N, C-alpha and C positions, 0 to 999 in steps of 0.2 A: 150098562151103567146103574139100571134100576136095581139090580142085584148087589152092586157094590154099595149103594146108598144104603140100602136094607141092611146089610151085614155091618157097615161101619157106623151106622145109626144105633143099631143094636148093641153093638159092642162099646160105643161111648156111653150110652146110657146104664149098660151094666157096669161098667168100669167107673162110673160115678158114683154109684150105688156102693160099690165095693170100696172106694176110696173114703167115702163117708162113713162106712162101717169101720173100717181100720183105723181111722181117726178117733172115733168114739170108743173103741177098745182101747186103744193107746192111753188115752185120757185116763179111763176108769183103771187099767192095770198100773200105770204109774202111781195113781193115787192109793191103791191097794198096797203097792210095795212099800211107800211110805209108810203107811199105817202099819204094815207087819215089821218094818224096822223100829217103829216106836214100841211096839208090842214086845218084841224080843229083847230088847234092852230093860225090861221091868219096869219102865216108865208106864204111869197110867195112858190109856190109849186116848191121842188127840184126834179130834174129828178134822180130816181135811176137807176143806171146801173143793169142790171140784168147779173148775172153770169150765162148764159145757155150754158154751155159747152156740152150740150148733156148728153146722158145717161152714166152710169159708165159700166165698164167691166161685173158686175155681168148679167146685162140685156142682152148683147151680148151672154155671156156664157150660160145662160139659153135657149136663143132661140136656140143656135147651138146644144146644148143637146137635145131640144125638137125635132128639125128637125132630128136629127140622129135616137131618139128613133121613130118617125113617119115613117121614110122611112125602118126603120128594121122591122117595123110592118105589112108592106105589103109583100106579099109572092112573091118570085123571079120567075122567069119562069123556069118550069121543062120540062124535055123532056118526051114526051108522049111515053107511051110503046106501042110498034107496036104489034097487035095481029095476 
């Protein structure tokens, strides 16, 4: 069970970082497409305000759950039996 928690925790943490990255790329790419459309029409370039509010709660939630699973995957300190 420990290895499963480590693998699942790392996967959730990496997945949440990937999800946040894809979200930021899509916001910037859509703004660039809008600006390119204005520029191709011969109109002066309008400045598009980016609504870059950061990641949603899902990213933080997945990262937190992944961290908890990753930490729970490592064994704690056990008392050594005296011989």
